[in-house]
PDB file with SEQRES, HELIX, SHEET and CRYST1 records, atoms N, CA, C and O in Angstrom:
SEQRES   1 A   63  MET ARG LYS ALA LEU ILE VAL GLY PHE GLY VAL LEU VAL          
SEQRES   2 A   63  THR ILE ALA GLY VAL VAL PHE ALA LEU GLN GLY LEU GLY          
SEQRES   3 A   63  TYR ILE ALA GLY SER THR MET THR GLY THR THR LEU TRP          
SEQRES   4 A   63  SER VAL LEU GLY LEU LEU ILE ALA LEU CYS GLY LEU CYS          
SEQRES   5 A   63  ILE VAL GLY ILE GLY PHE ARG VAL SER ARG ARG                  
HELIX    1 AA1 ARG A    2  LEU A   25  1                                  24    
HELIX    2 AA2 THR A   37  VAL A   60  1                                  24    
CRYST1    1.000    1.000    1.000  90.00  90.00  90.00 P 1           1          
ATOM      1  N   MET A   1      22.321  24.480  -7.549  1.00  0.00           N  
ATOM      2  CA  MET A   1      21.738  24.422  -6.237  1.00  0.00           C  
ATOM      3  C   MET A   1      20.236  24.375  -6.303  1.00  0.00           C  
ATOM      4  O   MET A   1      19.614  23.586  -5.591  1.00  0.00           O  
ATOM      5  N   ARG A   2      19.630  25.202  -7.140  1.00  0.00           N  
ATOM      6  CA  ARG A   2      18.162  25.256  -7.289  1.00  0.00           C  
ATOM      7  C   ARG A   2      17.633  23.934  -7.771  1.00  0.00           C  
ATOM      8  O   ARG A   2      16.607  23.456  -7.288  1.00  0.00           O  
ATOM      9  N   LYS A   3      18.352  23.313  -8.760  1.00  0.00           N  
ATOM     10  CA  LYS A   3      17.890  22.068  -9.315  1.00  0.00           C  
ATOM     11  C   LYS A   3      17.895  20.992  -8.207  1.00  0.00           C  
ATOM     12  O   LYS A   3      16.953  20.207  -8.099  1.00  0.00           O  
ATOM     13  N   ALA A   4      18.913  20.964  -7.422  1.00  0.00           N  
ATOM     14  CA  ALA A   4      18.998  19.930  -6.349  1.00  0.00           C  
ATOM     15  C   ALA A   4      17.877  20.073  -5.323  1.00  0.00           C  
ATOM     16  O   ALA A   4      17.339  19.076  -4.841  1.00  0.00           O  
ATOM     17  N   LEU A   5      17.538  21.281  -5.001  1.00  0.00           N  
ATOM     18  CA  LEU A   5      16.407  21.510  -4.049  1.00  0.00           C  
ATOM     19  C   LEU A   5      15.102  21.090  -4.614  1.00  0.00           C  
ATOM     20  O   LEU A   5      14.309  20.452  -3.921  1.00  0.00           O  
ATOM     21  N   ILE A   6      14.838  21.424  -5.858  1.00  0.00           N  
ATOM     22  CA  ILE A   6      13.569  21.041  -6.456  1.00  0.00           C  
ATOM     23  C   ILE A   6      13.478  19.524  -6.593  1.00  0.00           C  
ATOM     24  O   ILE A   6      12.463  18.931  -6.229  1.00  0.00           O  
ATOM     25  N   VAL A   7      14.531  18.889  -7.115  1.00  0.00           N  
ATOM     26  CA  VAL A   7      14.556  17.438  -7.326  1.00  0.00           C  
ATOM     27  C   VAL A   7      14.442  16.739  -5.951  1.00  0.00           C  
ATOM     28  O   VAL A   7      13.690  15.773  -5.818  1.00  0.00           O  
ATOM     29  N   GLY A   8      15.170  17.210  -4.946  1.00  0.00           N  
ATOM     30  CA  GLY A   8      15.090  16.634  -3.603  1.00  0.00           C  
ATOM     31  C   GLY A   8      13.721  16.720  -3.004  1.00  0.00           C  
ATOM     32  O   GLY A   8      13.243  15.765  -2.390  1.00  0.00           O  
ATOM     33  N   PHE A   9      13.054  17.901  -3.180  1.00  0.00           N  
ATOM     34  CA  PHE A   9      11.705  18.034  -2.669  1.00  0.00           C  
ATOM     35  C   PHE A   9      10.747  17.078  -3.396  1.00  0.00           C  
ATOM     36  O   PHE A   9       9.864  16.476  -2.786  1.00  0.00           O  
ATOM     37  N   GLY A  10      10.947  16.959  -4.707  1.00  0.00           N  
ATOM     38  CA  GLY A  10      10.097  16.019  -5.465  1.00  0.00           C  
ATOM     39  C   GLY A  10      10.287  14.582  -5.040  1.00  0.00           C  
ATOM     40  O   GLY A  10       9.325  13.816  -4.979  1.00  0.00           O  
ATOM     41  N   VAL A  11      11.496  14.216  -4.752  1.00  0.00           N  
ATOM     42  CA  VAL A  11      11.760  12.838  -4.277  1.00  0.00           C  
ATOM     43  C   VAL A  11      11.086  12.590  -2.923  1.00  0.00           C  
ATOM     44  O   VAL A  11      10.510  11.527  -2.691  1.00  0.00           O  
ATOM     45  N   LEU A  12      11.167  13.590  -2.031  1.00  0.00           N  
ATOM     46  CA  LEU A  12      10.538  13.433  -0.735  1.00  0.00           C  
ATOM     47  C   LEU A  12       8.994  13.339  -0.853  1.00  0.00           C  
ATOM     48  O   LEU A  12       8.366  12.554  -0.143  1.00  0.00           O  
ATOM     49  N   VAL A  13       8.413  14.115  -1.720  1.00  0.00           N  
ATOM     50  CA  VAL A  13       6.951  14.061  -1.971  1.00  0.00           C  
ATOM     51  C   VAL A  13       6.602  12.687  -2.541  1.00  0.00           C  
ATOM     52  O   VAL A  13       5.611  12.080  -2.135  1.00  0.00           O  
ATOM     53  N   THR A  14       7.403  12.202  -3.471  1.00  0.00           N  
ATOM     54  CA  THR A  14       7.142  10.882  -4.076  1.00  0.00           C  
ATOM     55  C   THR A  14       7.201   9.784  -3.015  1.00  0.00           C  
ATOM     56  O   THR A  14       6.348   8.898  -2.981  1.00  0.00           O  
ATOM     57  N   ILE A  15       8.231   9.852  -2.135  1.00  0.00           N  
ATOM     58  CA  ILE A  15       8.348   8.825  -1.098  1.00  0.00           C  
ATOM     59  C   ILE A  15       7.167   8.880  -0.164  1.00  0.00           C  
ATOM     60  O   ILE A  15       6.637   7.834   0.213  1.00  0.00           O  
ATOM     61  N   ALA A  16       6.727  10.089   0.228  1.00  0.00           N  
ATOM     62  CA  ALA A  16       5.559  10.214   1.092  1.00  0.00           C  
ATOM     63  C   ALA A  16       4.311   9.652   0.431  1.00  0.00           C  
ATOM     64  O   ALA A  16       3.508   8.997   1.096  1.00  0.00           O  
ATOM     65  N   GLY A  17       4.131   9.891  -0.859  1.00  0.00           N  
ATOM     66  CA  GLY A  17       3.001   9.371  -1.587  1.00  0.00           C  
ATOM     67  C   GLY A  17       3.012   7.857  -1.626  1.00  0.00           C  
ATOM     68  O   GLY A  17       1.970   7.224  -1.460  1.00  0.00           O  
ATOM     69  N   VAL A  18       4.149   7.283  -1.837  1.00  0.00           N  
ATOM     70  CA  VAL A  18       4.267   5.812  -1.907  1.00  0.00           C  
ATOM     71  C   VAL A  18       3.927   5.206  -0.530  1.00  0.00           C  
ATOM     72  O   VAL A  18       3.227   4.197  -0.440  1.00  0.00           O  
ATOM     73  N   VAL A  19       4.438   5.844   0.538  1.00  0.00           N  
ATOM     74  CA  VAL A  19       4.130   5.371   1.906  1.00  0.00           C  
ATOM     75  C   VAL A  19       2.645   5.483   2.189  1.00  0.00           C  
ATOM     76  O   VAL A  19       2.058   4.565   2.763  1.00  0.00           O  
ATOM     77  N   PHE A  20       2.024   6.589   1.798  1.00  0.00           N  
ATOM     78  CA  PHE A  20       0.573   6.720   1.986  1.00  0.00           C  
ATOM     79  C   PHE A  20      -0.180   5.637   1.240  1.00  0.00           C  
ATOM     80  O   PHE A  20      -1.106   5.032   1.781  1.00  0.00           O  
ATOM     81  N   ALA A  21       0.222   5.386  -0.030  1.00  0.00           N  
ATOM     82  CA  ALA A  21      -0.490   4.370  -0.821  1.00  0.00           C  
ATOM     83  C   ALA A  21      -0.307   2.998  -0.207  1.00  0.00           C  
ATOM     84  O   ALA A  21      -1.255   2.213  -0.156  1.00  0.00           O  
ATOM     85  N   LEU A  22       0.890   2.695   0.258  1.00  0.00           N  
ATOM     86  CA  LEU A  22       1.132   1.363   0.865  1.00  0.00           C  
ATOM     87  C   LEU A  22       0.325   1.212   2.183  1.00  0.00           C  
ATOM     88  O   LEU A  22      -0.190   0.139   2.499  1.00  0.00           O  
ATOM     89  N   GLN A  23       0.239   2.319   2.926  1.00  0.00           N  
ATOM     90  CA  GLN A  23      -0.627   2.247   4.134  1.00  0.00           C  
ATOM     91  C   GLN A  23      -2.089   2.051   3.759  1.00  0.00           C  
ATOM     92  O   GLN A  23      -2.796   1.258   4.381  1.00  0.00           O  
ATOM     93  N   GLY A  24      -2.525   2.758   2.765  1.00  0.00           N  
ATOM     94  CA  GLY A  24      -3.906   2.603   2.328  1.00  0.00           C  
ATOM     95  C   GLY A  24      -4.216   1.218   1.808  1.00  0.00           C  
ATOM     96  O   GLY A  24      -5.341   0.743   1.962  1.00  0.00           O  
ATOM     97  N   LEU A  25      -3.262   0.565   1.204  1.00  0.00           N  
ATOM     98  CA  LEU A  25      -3.464  -0.777   0.689  1.00  0.00           C  
ATOM     99  C   LEU A  25      -3.295  -1.825   1.807  1.00  0.00           C  
ATOM    100  O   LEU A  25      -3.606  -2.999   1.607  1.00  0.00           O  
ATOM    101  N   GLY A  26      -2.809  -1.402   2.965  1.00  0.00           N  
ATOM    102  CA  GLY A  26      -2.673  -2.311   4.100  1.00  0.00           C  
ATOM    103  C   GLY A  26      -1.318  -3.026   4.204  1.00  0.00           C  
ATOM    104  O   GLY A  26      -1.166  -3.951   5.002  1.00  0.00           O  
ATOM    105  N   TYR A  27      -0.340  -2.601   3.403  1.00  0.00           N  
ATOM    106  CA  TYR A  27       0.990  -3.204   3.469  1.00  0.00           C  
ATOM    107  C   TYR A  27       1.839  -2.679   4.620  1.00  0.00           C  
ATOM    108  O   TYR A  27       2.740  -3.365   5.104  1.00  0.00           O  
ATOM    109  N   ILE A  28       1.549  -1.483   5.044  1.00  0.00           N  
ATOM    110  CA  ILE A  28       2.230  -0.879   6.203  1.00  0.00           C  
ATOM    111  C   ILE A  28       1.140  -0.608   7.249  1.00  0.00           C  
ATOM    112  O   ILE A  28       0.180   0.129   7.026  1.00  0.00           O  
ATOM    113  N   ALA A  29       1.348  -1.243   8.387  1.00  0.00           N  
ATOM    114  CA  ALA A  29       0.287  -1.157   9.453  1.00  0.00           C  
ATOM    115  C   ALA A  29       0.738  -0.102  10.521  1.00  0.00           C  
ATOM    116  O   ALA A  29       1.865   0.392  10.517  1.00  0.00           O  
ATOM    117  N   GLY A  30      -0.196   0.189  11.397  1.00  0.00           N  
ATOM    118  CA  GLY A  30       0.131   1.019  12.539  1.00  0.00           C  
ATOM    119  C   GLY A  30      -0.370   2.448  12.515  1.00  0.00           C  
ATOM    120  O   GLY A  30       0.113   3.295  13.266  1.00  0.00           O  
ATOM    121  N   SER A  31      -1.325   2.712  11.663  1.00  0.00           N  
ATOM    122  CA  SER A  31      -1.878   4.082  11.561  1.00  0.00           C  
ATOM    123  C   SER A  31      -3.352   4.013  11.199  1.00  0.00           C  
ATOM    124  O   SER A  31      -3.856   2.978  10.762  1.00  0.00           O  
ATOM    125  N   THR A  32      -4.017   5.114  11.386  1.00  0.00           N  
ATOM    126  CA  THR A  32      -5.434   5.147  11.007  1.00  0.00           C  
ATOM    127  C   THR A  32      -5.646   5.122   9.498  1.00  0.00           C  
ATOM    128  O   THR A  32      -6.763   4.937   9.014  1.00  0.00           O  
ATOM    129  N   MET A  33      -4.557   5.310   8.773  1.00  0.00           N  
ATOM    130  CA  MET A  33      -4.645   5.276   7.292  1.00  0.00           C  
ATOM    131  C   MET A  33      -4.596   3.829   6.769  1.00  0.00           C  
ATOM    132  O   MET A  33      -4.884   3.587   5.597  1.00  0.00           O  
ATOM    133  N   THR A  34      -4.236   2.882   7.621  1.00  0.00           N  
ATOM    134  CA  THR A  34      -4.075   1.497   7.209  1.00  0.00           C  
ATOM    135  C   THR A  34      -5.408   0.925   6.717  1.00  0.00           C  
ATOM    136  O   THR A  34      -6.418   0.980   7.419  1.00  0.00           O  
ATOM    137  N   GLY A  35      -5.390   0.380   5.508  1.00  0.00           N  
ATOM    138  CA  GLY A  35      -6.536  -0.298   4.979  1.00  0.00           C  
ATOM    139  C   GLY A  35      -7.670   0.616   4.483  1.00  0.00           C  
ATOM    140  O   GLY A  35      -8.801   0.171   4.287  1.00  0.00           O  
ATOM    141  N   THR A  36      -7.340   1.900   4.287  1.00  0.00           N  
ATOM    142  CA  THR A  36      -8.333   2.893   3.827  1.00  0.00           C  
ATOM    143  C   THR A  36      -8.116   3.189   2.352  1.00  0.00           C  
ATOM    144  O   THR A  36      -7.053   3.669   1.958  1.00  0.00           O  
ATOM    145  N   THR A  37      -9.109   2.907   1.554  1.00  0.00           N  
ATOM    146  CA  THR A  37      -8.966   3.111   0.140  1.00  0.00           C  
ATOM    147  C   THR A  37      -8.659   4.557  -0.241  1.00  0.00           C  
ATOM    148  O   THR A  37      -7.925   4.808  -1.197  1.00  0.00           O  
ATOM    149  N   LEU A  38      -9.210   5.488   0.492  1.00  0.00           N  
ATOM    150  CA  LEU A  38      -8.952   6.922   0.211  1.00  0.00           C  
ATOM    151  C   LEU A  38      -7.460   7.203   0.195  1.00  0.00           C  
ATOM    152  O   LEU A  38      -6.975   7.904  -0.693  1.00  0.00           O  
ATOM    153  N   TRP A  39      -6.724   6.670   1.159  1.00  0.00           N  
ATOM    154  CA  TRP A  39      -5.302   6.934   1.243  1.00  0.00           C  
ATOM    155  C   TRP A  39      -4.478   6.233   0.156  1.00  0.00           C  
ATOM    156  O   TRP A  39      -3.410   6.705  -0.235  1.00  0.00           O  
ATOM    157  N   SER A  40      -4.990   5.112  -0.315  1.00  0.00           N  
ATOM    158  CA  SER A  40      -4.275   4.455  -1.423  1.00  0.00           C  
ATOM    159  C   SER A  40      -4.387   5.283  -2.684  1.00  0.00           C  
ATOM    160  O   SER A  40      -3.425   5.394  -3.444  1.00  0.00           O  
ATOM    161  N   VAL A  41      -5.573   5.877  -2.919  1.00  0.00           N  
ATOM    162  CA  VAL A  41      -5.753   6.720  -4.092  1.00  0.00           C  
ATOM    163  C   VAL A  41      -5.013   8.056  -3.936  1.00  0.00           C  
ATOM    164  O   VAL A  41      -4.340   8.495  -4.869  1.00  0.00           O  
ATOM    165  N   LEU A  42      -5.128   8.705  -2.775  1.00  0.00           N  
ATOM    166  CA  LEU A  42      -4.410   9.939  -2.548  1.00  0.00           C  
ATOM    167  C   LEU A  42      -2.914   9.739  -2.579  1.00  0.00           C  
ATOM    168  O   LEU A  42      -2.185  10.605  -3.063  1.00  0.00           O  
ATOM    169  N   GLY A  43      -2.441   8.619  -2.076  1.00  0.00           N  
ATOM    170  CA  GLY A  43      -1.035   8.338  -2.107  1.00  0.00           C  
ATOM    171  C   GLY A  43      -0.501   8.220  -3.534  1.00  0.00           C  
ATOM    172  O   GLY A  43       0.572   8.731  -3.856  1.00  0.00           O  
ATOM    173  N   LEU A  44      -1.246   7.560  -4.353  1.00  0.00           N  
ATOM    174  CA  LEU A  44      -0.863   7.490  -5.764  1.00  0.00           C  
ATOM    175  C   LEU A  44      -0.791   8.850  -6.421  1.00  0.00           C  
ATOM    176  O   LEU A  44       0.140   9.155  -7.166  1.00  0.00           O  
ATOM    177  N   LEU A  45      -1.798   9.665  -6.129  1.00  0.00           N  
ATOM    178  CA  LEU A  45      -1.835  11.023  -6.746  1.00  0.00           C  
ATOM    179  C   LEU A  45      -0.662  11.860  -6.208  1.00  0.00           C  
ATOM    180  O   LEU A  45      -0.026  12.602  -6.957  1.00  0.00           O  
ATOM    181  N   ILE A  46      -0.389  11.731  -4.925  1.00  0.00           N  
ATOM    182  CA  ILE A  46       0.754  12.505  -4.336  1.00  0.00           C  
ATOM    183  C   ILE A  46       2.066  12.064  -4.946  1.00  0.00           C  
ATOM    184  O   ILE A  46       2.927  12.891  -5.244  1.00  0.00           O  
ATOM    185  N   ALA A  47       2.224  10.741  -5.135  1.00  0.00           N  
ATOM    186  CA  ALA A  47       3.467  10.199  -5.720  1.00  0.00           C  
ATOM    187  C   ALA A  47       3.636  10.724  -7.158  1.00  0.00           C  
ATOM    188  O   ALA A  47       4.738  11.099  -7.559  1.00  0.00           O  
ATOM    189  N   LEU A  48       2.531  10.746  -7.932  1.00  0.00           N  
ATOM    190  CA  LEU A  48       2.623  11.283  -9.255  1.00  0.00           C  
ATOM    191  C   LEU A  48       2.994  12.754  -9.275  1.00  0.00           C  
ATOM    192  O   LEU A  48       3.774  13.185 -10.123  1.00  0.00           O  
ATOM    193  N   CYS A  49       2.442  13.532  -8.347  1.00  0.00           N  
ATOM    194  CA  CYS A  49       2.811  14.944  -8.244  1.00  0.00           C  
ATOM    195  C   CYS A  49       4.307  15.077  -7.917  1.00  0.00           C  
ATOM    196  O   CYS A  49       5.000  15.940  -8.456  1.00  0.00           O  
ATOM    197  N   GLY A  50       4.770  14.227  -7.046  1.00  0.00           N  
ATOM    198  CA  GLY A  50       6.170  14.251  -6.713  1.00  0.00           C  
ATOM    199  C   GLY A  50       7.047  13.986  -7.937  1.00  0.00           C  
ATOM    200  O   GLY A  50       8.075  14.635  -8.131  1.00  0.00           O  
ATOM    201  N   LEU A  51       6.631  13.034  -8.749  1.00  0.00           N  
ATOM    202  CA  LEU A  51       7.400  12.711  -9.995  1.00  0.00           C  
ATOM    203  C   LEU A  51       7.368  13.923 -10.939  1.00  0.00           C  
ATOM    204  O   LEU A  51       8.368  14.223 -11.591  1.00  0.00           O  
ATOM    205  N   CYS A  52       6.258  14.598 -11.013  1.00  0.00           N  
ATOM    206  CA  CYS A  52       6.182  15.817 -11.861  1.00  0.00           C  
ATOM    207  C   CYS A  52       7.139  16.883 -11.342  1.00  0.00           C  
ATOM    208  O   CYS A  52       7.793  17.568 -12.128  1.00  0.00           O  
ATOM    209  N   ILE A  53       7.222  17.025 -10.034  1.00  0.00           N  
ATOM    210  CA  ILE A  53       8.131  18.003  -9.479  1.00  0.00           C  
ATOM    211  C   ILE A  53       9.592  17.651  -9.823  1.00  0.00           C  
ATOM    212  O   ILE A  53      10.399  18.524 -10.142  1.00  0.00           O  
ATOM    213  N   VAL A  54       9.904  16.346  -9.748  1.00  0.00           N  
ATOM    214  CA  VAL A  54      11.230  15.899 -10.143  1.00  0.00           C  
ATOM    215  C   VAL A  54      11.528  16.249 -11.558  1.00  0.00           C  
ATOM    216  O   VAL A  54      12.617  16.722 -11.885  1.00  0.00           O  
ATOM    217  N   GLY A  55      10.525  16.009 -12.431  1.00  0.00           N  
ATOM    218  CA  GLY A  55      10.732  16.347 -13.838  1.00  0.00           C  
ATOM    219  C   GLY A  55      10.880  17.843 -14.073  1.00  0.00           C  
ATOM    220  O   GLY A  55      11.685  18.249 -14.911  1.00  0.00           O  
ATOM    221  N   ILE A  56      10.145  18.652 -13.378  1.00  0.00           N  
ATOM    222  CA  ILE A  56      10.317  20.111 -13.442  1.00  0.00           C  
ATOM    223  C   ILE A  56      11.734  20.498 -12.950  1.00  0.00           C  
ATOM    224  O   ILE A  56      12.375  21.378 -13.525  1.00  0.00           O  
ATOM    225  N   GLY A  57      12.200  19.841 -11.900  1.00  0.00           N  
ATOM    226  CA  GLY A  57      13.538  20.118 -11.398  1.00  0.00           C  
ATOM    227  C   GLY A  57      14.589  19.864 -12.448  1.00  0.00           C  
ATOM    228  O   GLY A  57      15.516  20.660 -12.597  1.00  0.00           O  
ATOM    229  N   PHE A  58      14.471  18.807 -13.158  1.00  0.00           N  
ATOM    230  CA  PHE A  58      15.430  18.468 -14.235  1.00  0.00           C  
ATOM    231  C   PHE A  58      15.341  19.469 -15.376  1.00  0.00           C  
ATOM    232  O   PHE A  58      16.362  19.819 -15.968  1.00  0.00           O  
ATOM    233  N   ARG A  59      14.139  19.936 -15.695  1.00  0.00           N  
ATOM    234  CA  ARG A  59      13.946  20.906 -16.753  1.00  0.00           C  
ATOM    235  C   ARG A  59      14.524  22.267 -16.400  1.00  0.00           C  
ATOM    236  O   ARG A  59      14.960  22.992 -17.294  1.00  0.00           O  
ATOM    237  N   VAL A  60      14.539  22.639 -15.112  1.00  0.00           N  
ATOM    238  CA  VAL A  60      15.063  23.925 -14.671  1.00  0.00           C  
ATOM    239  C   VAL A  60      16.523  24.068 -15.023  1.00  0.00           C  
ATOM    240  O   VAL A  60      16.998  25.165 -15.317  1.00  0.00           O  
ATOM    241  N   SER A  61      17.271  22.900 -14.990  1.00  0.00           N  
ATOM    242  CA  SER A  61      18.686  22.991 -15.253  1.00  0.00           C  
ATOM    243  C   SER A  61      19.015  23.283 -16.686  1.00  0.00           C  
ATOM    244  O   SER A  61      20.128  23.714 -16.988  1.00  0.00           O  
ATOM    245  N   ARG A  62      18.059  23.056 -17.598  1.00  0.00           N  
ATOM    246  CA  ARG A  62      18.360  23.243 -19.019  1.00  0.00           C  
ATOM    247  C   ARG A  62      18.307  24.729 -19.431  1.00  0.00           C  
ATOM    248  O   ARG A  62      18.780  25.091 -20.508  1.00  0.00           O  
ATOM    249  N   ARG A  63      17.749  25.556 -18.596  1.00  0.00           N  
ATOM    250  CA  ARG A  63      17.590  26.962 -18.954  1.00  0.00           C  
ATOM    251  C   ARG A  63      18.838  27.762 -18.609  1.00  0.00           C  
ATOM    252  O   ARG A  63      18.882  28.970 -18.842  1.00  0.00           O  
TER     253      ARG A  63                                                      
END                                                                             
């Protein structure tokens, strides 16, 4: 159960980061984040953090 929660949270964070990055790059329109370089960089960093959380979630199951 704990593994599923951590991995699920990591996946959600990764998806949010990808959406932020795509908005920052201008691929998704309709927000103040659209076309802003700051959000493309922050989105990438958030997505990487999400992937790290997913990796931690998989490592929790080995213990």
